[in-house]
C-alpha positions as CSV (number, residue, x, y, z in Angstrom):
1,M,10.7,-15.4,15.9
2,D,9.9,-16.1,19.3
3,R,13.4,-15.2,20.6
4,L,13.5,-12.0,18.5
5,L,10.0,-11.0,20.1
6,L,11.3,-11.7,23.4
7,E,14.2,-9.6,23.0
8,L,12.3,-6.9,21.6
9,S,10.0,-6.9,24.4
10,T,12.7,-7.1,26.9
11,A,14.2,-4.0,25.3
12,V,11.2,-1.6,25.0
13,G,8.8,-3.1,27.6
14,D,5.1,-2.3,26.8
15,A,6.0,-0.4,23.9
16,A,5.9,-3.5,21.4
17,V,2.7,-4.9,20.5
18,T,2.1,-8.1,19.1
19,D,-1.6,-8.6,19.8
20,V,-3.1,-9.2,16.1
21,D,-6.2,-6.8,17.0
22,R,-4.3,-4.0,18.3
23,M,-1.8,-4.1,15.3
24,M,-4.6,-3.8,12.8
25,A,-4.6,-0.2,13.2
26,Y,-0.8,0.3,12.3
27,R,-0.8,-1.8,9.1
28,R,-2.0,0.7,6.5
29,D,-2.2,4.3,5.3
30,Q,-4.8,6.0,3.6
31,C,-4.2,4.8,0.0
32,L,-7.2,2.3,-0.8
33,L,-5.2,0.1,-3.6
34,A,-1.7,-0.2,-1.7
35,A,-1.2,-3.6,-0.3
36,D,-0.4,-4.4,3.3
37,G,1.0,-7.3,5.2
38,E,0.8,-8.8,8.5
39,P,3.4,-7.2,11.2
40,L,5.6,-9.4,13.4
41,A,5.2,-6.5,15.8
42,V,4.5,-3.1,16.2
43,V,6.9,-0.6,18.6
44,R,5.3,2.4,19.7
45,A,8.4,4.3,20.6
46,R,8.5,6.7,23.0
47,T,12.2,8.0,23.0
48,V,15.0,8.0,20.9
49,D,16.5,5.0,23.0
50,D,13.5,2.7,22.0
51,V,14.0,3.7,18.2
52,V,17.9,2.6,18.7
53,V,17.0,-0.8,20.3
54,T,14.5,-1.5,17.8
55,L,16.7,-0.9,14.7
56,T,19.5,-2.7,16.5
57,I,17.6,-5.9,16.8
58,A,15.8,-5.8,13.6
59,N,19.4,-5.4,11.8
60,R,20.8,-8.1,13.7
61,N,18.2,-10.6,12.5
62,G,17.4,-9.4,9.3
63,V,14.0,-8.0,9.9
64,P,12.3,-5.4,7.9
65,V,11.1,-2.0,9.7
66,V,8.4,0.1,8.5
67,T,8.7,3.6,10.0
68,R,5.1,4.9,10.6
69,G,4.0,8.6,11.4
70,A,0.6,9.6,11.8
71,G,-0.6,7.2,8.9
72,T,-2.2,9.9,6.7
73,G,0.0,8.9,3.5
74,L,-1.4,8.6,0.4
75,A,0.9,6.3,-1.7
76,G,1.2,3.1,0.7
77,G,4.7,4.1,2.0
78,A,4.1,3.3,5.7
79,N,2.1,-0.1,4.7
80,A,3.1,-3.0,6.9
81,L,5.2,-5.7,5.1
82,D,4.6,-9.6,6.2
83,G,7.1,-10.4,8.8
84,C,8.0,-6.6,9.5
85,I,8.2,-4.6,12.5
86,V,6.2,-1.5,12.3
87,L,8.0,1.4,14.0
88,S,5.6,4.1,15.1
89,L,6.5,7.5,15.9
90,E,3.5,8.9,16.9
91,R,4.1,9.0,20.8
92,M,7.1,10.8,20.1
93,N,5.3,14.2,20.1
94,T,7.1,16.9,22.1
95,V,8.0,20.5,20.8
96,L,11.5,20.4,22.2
97,D,12.3,24.3,21.7
98,I,11.2,27.3,20.0
99,D,13.8,29.9,19.8
100,P,12.1,33.3,18.6
101,E,15.7,35.0,18.2
102,S,17.1,32.2,15.7
103,R,13.6,31.4,14.5
104,T,13.8,28.2,14.7
105,A,11.9,25.1,16.4
106,T,13.0,21.8,17.3
107,V,10.6,18.9,17.3
108,E,10.1,15.1,17.4
109,P,8.8,13.5,14.7
110,G,5.3,12.6,16.0
111,V,4.4,16.3,16.3
112,I,1.6,17.2,14.2
113,N,2.3,19.9,11.8
114,G,-0.9,22.0,13.0
115,D,0.3,21.9,16.6
116,L,3.5,23.1,15.5
117,A,2.0,25.9,13.6
118,A,0.0,26.9,16.5
119,A,2.8,26.8,18.9
120,V,5.0,29.4,16.9
121,A,2.3,31.5,16.1
122,R,2.2,32.4,19.8
123,H,5.8,33.9,19.3
124,G,4.4,35.7,16.3
125,L,6.2,33.1,14.1
126,W,5.0,31.0,11.1
127,Y,5.6,27.5,10.2
128,V,5.1,27.5,6.6
129,P,4.7,23.9,5.0
130,D,1.1,23.6,5.1
131,P,-0.3,20.0,3.6
132,G,-4.0,19.8,3.1
133,S,-3.5,17.1,6.1
134,R,-1.8,19.6,8.4
135,A,-4.2,19.0,11.3
136,I,-3.6,15.1,11.3
137,S,-0.5,14.8,9.8
138,S,3.0,14.7,11.8
139,I,6.1,16.5,11.2
140,G,8.2,13.0,10.5
141,G,5.7,12.2,8.0
142,N,6.0,15.4,6.2
143,L,9.9,15.1,6.3
144,A,9.6,11.4,4.9
145,T,7.8,12.6,1.9
146,N,9.0,16.3,1.5
147,A,5.2,17.4,1.9
148,G,4.2,20.3,-0.1
149,G,1.1,22.3,0.5
150,T,-0.8,25.3,-0.6
151,C,2.3,28.0,-0.1
152,C,4.8,26.1,-2.2
153,A,5.0,28.0,-5.0
154,K,6.3,31.2,-2.8
155,Y,7.7,29.6,0.0
156,G,8.9,26.3,-0.9
157,V,8.4,22.6,0.2
158,T,9.2,20.8,3.7
159,A,12.6,20.8,2.5
160,D,13.3,24.4,2.0
161,H,12.3,24.9,6.0
162,V,14.7,22.4,7.7
163,S,18.3,23.1,9.0
164,R,19.1,20.2,11.1
165,I,18.0,16.5,11.5
166,K,18.8,13.8,13.8
167,A,18.4,10.2,12.6
168,V,19.2,6.5,13.3
169,L,20.6,4.4,11.0
170,A,19.6,0.9,10.5
171,D,22.4,-0.5,12.6
172,G,21.6,1.6,15.3
173,R,24.0,4.5,15.1
174,I,22.9,8.1,15.5
175,I,23.8,10.8,13.1
176,H,23.4,14.3,13.0
177,T,23.1,16.3,9.9
178,G,23.0,19.9,8.9
179,S,24.0,23.3,10.9
180,D,22.4,25.9,12.8
181,T,23.5,28.4,10.1
182,R,21.7,29.7,7.4
183,K,24.6,28.9,5.1
184,N,26.3,25.6,5.1
185,V,28.3,23.7,2.4
186,A,30.4,21.4,4.5
187,G,30.5,18.3,2.7
188,L,27.5,16.3,1.2
189,N,24.1,17.6,2.0
190,L,22.8,14.5,3.9
191,T,19.8,16.7,5.4
192,Q,18.4,17.3,1.9
193,L,18.9,13.7,1.2
194,L,17.1,12.2,4.3
195,V,14.1,14.7,3.5
196,G,11.9,12.9,1.0
197,S,13.7,9.5,1.3
198,E,10.4,7.7,2.8
199,G,12.0,5.7,5.8
200,T,14.4,4.0,3.2
201,L,17.6,5.4,4.6
202,A,17.1,6.4,8.3
203,V,14.6,6.9,11.0
204,I,14.4,10.7,11.8
205,V,13.9,11.3,15.3
206,E,14.3,14.9,15.4
207,A,14.3,17.8,13.3
208,T,15.1,21.6,13.8
209,V,13.2,23.7,11.2
210,R,13.2,27.1,10.2
211,L,10.6,29.6,11.2
212,R,9.2,33.0,9.3
213,S,7.4,36.0,11.0
214,L,3.6,35.8,10.5
215,P,2.5,37.7,7.4
216,S,1.3,41.0,8.3
217,S,-2.0,41.0,6.3
218,A,-3.5,38.5,3.9
219,S,-6.0,39.3,1.3
220,T,-8.3,36.7,-0.4
221,V,-9.8,36.2,-3.6
222,V,-12.5,33.5,-4.7
223,A,-13.1,33.4,-8.4
224,M,-15.9,31.0,-10.0
225,F,-15.3,30.3,-13.7
226,P,-17.4,28.9,-16.3
227,D,-14.8,26.2,-17.1
228,A,-11.5,24.8,-16.3
229,A,-9.9,26.4,-19.2
230,A,-10.6,30.0,-18.4
231,A,-9.5,29.5,-14.7
232,I,-6.1,28.2,-15.8
233,D,-6.1,31.2,-18.0
234,A,-6.2,33.3,-15.1
235,V,-3.7,31.6,-13.3
236,L,-1.1,32.0,-16.1
237,D,-1.7,35.6,-16.1
238,I,-1.8,36.1,-12.3
239,R,1.7,35.0,-12.5
240,Q,2.9,37.9,-14.7
241,V,1.4,40.5,-12.3
242,A,1.3,39.2,-8.7
243,D,3.2,36.7,-6.2
244,P,0.6,35.3,-4.4
245,C,1.3,32.9,-1.5
246,L,-1.1,30.6,-2.5
247,L,-3.3,29.9,-5.7
248,E,-5.4,26.9,-5.4
249,F,-7.9,25.3,-8.3
250,M,-10.9,23.0,-7.7
251,D,-12.7,21.7,-11.0
252,R,-16.5,21.3,-11.2
253,T,-16.6,17.9,-9.6
254,T,-14.9,19.1,-6.7
255,V,-16.8,22.1,-5.9
256,S,-19.8,20.4,-6.0
257,A,-18.6,18.1,-3.9
258,V,-17.4,20.6,-1.2
259,E,-20.6,22.6,-1.6
260,H,-22.8,19.5,-0.7
261,M,-20.6,18.9,2.0
262,T,-20.2,22.5,3.7
263,R,-23.3,24.4,2.2
264,M,-21.2,27.6,2.2
265,G,-22.9,28.8,-1.2
266,L,-20.6,28.0,-3.8
267,D,-21.9,28.0,-7.2
268,V,-22.3,24.1,-8.2
269,G,-23.0,25.3,-11.6
270,A,-19.7,26.6,-12.2
271,G,-16.9,24.7,-14.2
272,A,-14.1,25.9,-11.8
273,L,-13.1,28.0,-8.8
274,L,-9.7,29.4,-8.1
275,L,-8.9,30.5,-4.3
276,V,-6.2,33.1,-4.3
277,Q,-4.2,34.7,-1.4
278,C,-1.6,37.6,-1.0
279,D,0.3,38.1,2.1
280,G,2.5,40.9,2.9
281,R,2.8,44.8,3.0
282,D,1.1,45.1,-0.4
283,A,-1.5,42.3,0.1
284,G,-4.8,44.4,-0.6
285,G,-3.0,45.8,-4.0
286,E,-1.8,42.4,-5.2
287,A,-5.2,40.6,-4.4
288,A,-6.9,43.5,-6.5
289,Q,-4.9,42.7,-9.4
290,C,-5.6,39.1,-9.0
291,A,-9.5,39.9,-9.2
292,D,-8.8,42.0,-12.2
293,V,-7.0,39.4,-14.1
294,C,-10.0,36.6,-12.9
295,R,-12.5,39.3,-14.7
296,R,-10.7,39.6,-17.6
297,A,-10.3,35.6,-18.0
298,G,-14.1,35.3,-17.7
299,A,-14.8,34.6,-14.1
300,T,-18.6,34.7,-13.3
301,E,-18.4,35.6,-9.7
302,I,-15.5,37.1,-7.8
303,Y,-15.6,37.6,-3.9
304,E,-12.5,39.6,-2.2
305,T,-11.9,40.0,1.6
306,T,-9.3,41.1,3.8
307,D,-11.0,39.6,6.8
308,P,-8.6,36.9,8.3
309,R,-11.8,34.7,9.4
310,E,-13.3,34.9,6.0
311,G,-10.3,33.8,4.4
312,D,-9.5,31.0,6.8
313,E,-13.1,29.7,5.9
314,F,-12.5,29.6,2.1
315,M,-9.0,27.9,3.0
316,Q,-11.0,25.3,5.1
317,A,-13.3,24.6,1.9
318,R,-10.3,24.2,-0.1
319,R,-8.7,21.7,2.6
320,L,-11.8,19.6,2.7
321,A,-11.8,18.7,-1.1
322,L,-10.7,15.1,-0.6
323,T,-13.1,14.8,2.4
324,A,-16.0,16.0,0.1
325,L,-14.8,13.8,-2.6
326,E,-14.8,10.6,-0.4
327,R,-18.4,11.2,0.3
328,Q,-18.9,10.1,-3.5
329,G,-17.4,6.8,-3.1
330,S,-14.0,5.1,-2.2
331,T,-11.1,7.3,-3.8
332,L,-7.8,7.0,-5.5
333,L,-5.8,10.3,-5.3
334,D,-3.0,11.0,-7.6
335,D,-0.2,13.6,-7.3
336,L,1.0,14.7,-10.2
337,A,3.0,18.1,-11.3
338,V,3.5,19.3,-14.6
339,P,5.1,22.6,-15.7
340,V,2.5,25.6,-15.0
341,P,2.0,26.5,-18.9
342,L,1.2,22.7,-19.4
343,L,-1.9,22.7,-16.9
344,P,-4.5,23.1,-19.7
345,R,-3.0,20.2,-21.4
346,M,-3.0,18.0,-18.2
347,L,-6.5,18.8,-17.5
348,S,-7.5,17.9,-21.0
349,E,-5.7,14.5,-20.3
350,I,-7.6,14.0,-16.9
351,D,-11.0,14.4,-18.8
352,R,-9.9,12.1,-21.6
353,V,-8.8,9.2,-19.1
354,G,-11.7,9.5,-17.3
355,S,-14.3,9.3,-20.1
356,M,-12.0,6.2,-21.7
357,H,-12.5,4.4,-18.4
358,G,-15.8,5.4,-17.4
359,V,-14.5,6.6,-14.1
360,L,-15.7,10.3,-12.2
361,I,-12.3,12.2,-11.5
362,G,-12.6,15.1,-9.1
363,T,-9.5,17.3,-9.8
364,F,-8.1,20.1,-7.1
365,G,-4.6,20.9,-6.7
366,H,-1.8,23.9,-6.3
367,A,-2.3,25.5,-9.6
368,A,0.6,28.0,-9.0
369,D,3.4,25.4,-9.2
370,G,1.5,22.9,-11.3
371,N,0.8,20.4,-8.8
372,L,-2.9,18.5,-9.5
373,H,-4.5,15.9,-7.4
374,P,-6.6,14.4,-9.8
375,T,-8.9,12.0,-7.6
376,V,-10.5,8.7,-9.1
377,I,-13.9,8.0,-7.6
378,F,-15.2,4.2,-7.4
379,D,-16.9,1.3,-5.9
380,A,-14.1,-0.4,-3.6
381,A,-16.6,-3.6,-3.4
382,D,-17.0,-3.8,-7.1
383,P,-13.9,-5.6,-8.7
384,A,-14.5,-4.4,-12.3
385,A,-14.7,-0.7,-10.9
386,V,-11.6,-1.0,-9.2
387,A,-9.8,-2.4,-12.0
388,R,-11.3,0.5,-14.1
389,A,-9.8,2.9,-11.4
390,R,-6.4,1.3,-11.1
391,A,-6.3,1.7,-15.1
392,A,-7.2,5.3,-14.9
393,F,-4.4,6.1,-12.5
394,D,-1.9,4.2,-14.4
395,D,-2.9,6.3,-17.7
396,L,-2.9,9.6,-15.5
397,V,0.7,9.0,-14.8
398,A,1.6,8.2,-18.0
399,A,0.0,11.3,-19.5
400,C,1.9,13.3,-17.1
401,L,5.2,11.7,-17.8
402,S,4.5,12.6,-21.6
403,L,4.1,16.1,-20.7
404,G,7.7,16.4,-19.0
405,G,6.0,16.0,-15.4
406,T,6.8,14.1,-12.1
407,I,5.0,11.3,-10.9
408,S,4.7,12.9,-7.5
409,G,5.1,16.3,-6.4
410,E,4.6,15.8,-2.6
411,H,2.9,12.7,-1.6
412,G,6.0,10.3,-2.4
413,I,6.3,7.2,-4.3
414,G,5.6,4.7,-1.7
415,S,4.5,1.3,-2.8
416,L,1.7,2.6,-5.1
417,K,3.9,4.4,-7.7
418,V,7.1,2.4,-7.3
419,G,6.6,0.7,-10.5
420,H,6.4,3.9,-12.5
421,L,9.6,5.7,-11.0
422,E,11.9,4.0,-13.7
423,D,10.0,5.3,-16.5
424,M,10.5,8.8,-15.2
425,V,14.3,8.8,-14.1
426,G,15.7,5.8,-16.0
427,A,17.6,2.9,-15.1
428,T,20.8,4.7,-14.5
429,Q,19.5,6.9,-11.7
430,R,17.5,3.8,-10.0
431,E,21.1,2.3,-10.1
432,L,22.4,5.4,-8.0
433,M,19.3,5.2,-5.8
434,A,19.9,2.0,-4.9
435,G,23.8,2.5,-4.3
436,I,23.1,5.3,-2.1
437,K,20.3,2.9,-0.1
438,A,23.0,0.3,0.4
439,V,25.4,2.9,2.0
440,F,22.9,3.7,4.6
441,D,21.4,0.5,5.0
442,P,23.7,-2.3,3.5
443,R,21.1,-5.3,4.9
444,G,18.4,-3.4,3.3
445,I,15.9,-3.5,6.1
446,L,14.6,-0.1,6.0
447,N,11.2,0.0,4.2
448,P,12.5,-2.4,1.6
449,G,10.9,-1.9,-1.9
450,R,9.3,1.7,-1.3
451,G,10.0,5.1,-2.5
452,Y,12.8,4.4,-5.0
C-alpha cells in the first residue's frame, strides 16, 4: 500500500489526500443507514488525466474505486469502502460549451445542476432535469443515478436529455459514446447504459446534454385537500384533461413540517397538498382546468397564480420537503414508484407500515409519474428506533413490489437497496447485469457491490 500511495501521489500530486481527518468528509453520502468504510486515499481530480492515471494505478493493483460527485446521494452509492480510493470529481466543474444553435451544453461532471440551468437560461434555454437537490447536486451524480425531478412526467428523466458521454474505463482507456445528432442507432446504446450505472461501469468525465427553449409562460395552482385520497383522485382526473409540467404531492405530515419551517401560510390541518404547474402557450387555460378538477375532487382551498415569482416560491416549499422533515428527527428517505392508478393503494400501504412499526412517515413526491418519497423519521441515537425504521423501510419496498412498482424511481440502488434488487428483476437479469459489469470492468474495481 505504501508503494501504491507513493505512485498515486507522484502521479496526481496534491490532488491525493491521505490524511484521515481530511478524508472524513468524503466517506459517505446523505443516507444514514448505509455503511461506510475507511478509504486508503481520496483523489480530488482536477483533469481527465487525473482520472485516467488514478484508475490505471487502481486497476493494476486491484484496489476498488468509489467515484463521488457532490455527495448528495440518498442510497449509499458513493460511500467509501475499506481500503478503496475515493475518486472525487467535485473540482471538475467547468461548463465547457453552450451552443444555442444546436441547443446543447457540454459540461464536466462536477458542475452543479442549478448552475448549469442558470448558465443556459442566460441564452434563453432550459436544462430540464430538476431533482429537488438541484442547487447542490452535480451533473455527474445526476447521470450516475439517472436522476429525475419534478418535470419527469412531461419531459423525462436525465437519460432523456443526454446526447454524448466521455468516460474512462476501469483500466484507464477513454471512450466516447453517443452522437451530436438527434437520431443515432449505430450499434448498442452505450450512452444509455452508462446513465444510471452508479459508477460501476466507467467514470463519466464529460457529458453533452440537450437543452430546450425556456417556457414562454407558466401558471401555478396550489390546492389543499381534506385527505390524501381526495388529492390522488384529483391527480388521476388532471391527467385526463391537461398535461402539466409538474404535479407534486405532499401529505399532512410533510405540509405541517414545511409550514413550521417556512411560515408561508400553508394549512397545517389539511390532509394533503397538490402543487400543479402548467407551461407553454395555453398554460393559463390548462391551469384553470386543473383548478376546476381540484374543486370537484373536494379541495378546501385553491390558489392560482401566473406570477413566476410566486410560482417559484411554491416550488421552493416543495423542494424544502425533505429539509423540513429532517427538523423532526433523523430521516430514512425511500424512493418508490408505482403505476399512477395504484397511488391510493401505495399510500394506504405507507400508512399501514407506519402504524405497524410505530414510526412517523412523511410522504411527498411526483404524483404525475407515481414516484413517491415516503420518509421514515426516527431517533438515530436509539438502536430500537433505528431497527424499527429499517424494518419499516424494508416493508415499504416489499409493498411497492407487490403493486408492480419499482424499488427506485430516481435515487438509484446504491448499497441501501442492493439486497432488494433480485426480488424485483430476478436472478437471470442479475446475471446479465453482472456479465455486463465484467466486460466493462474485468477486475471488478469500480464501486463493487453497489447498483446491481
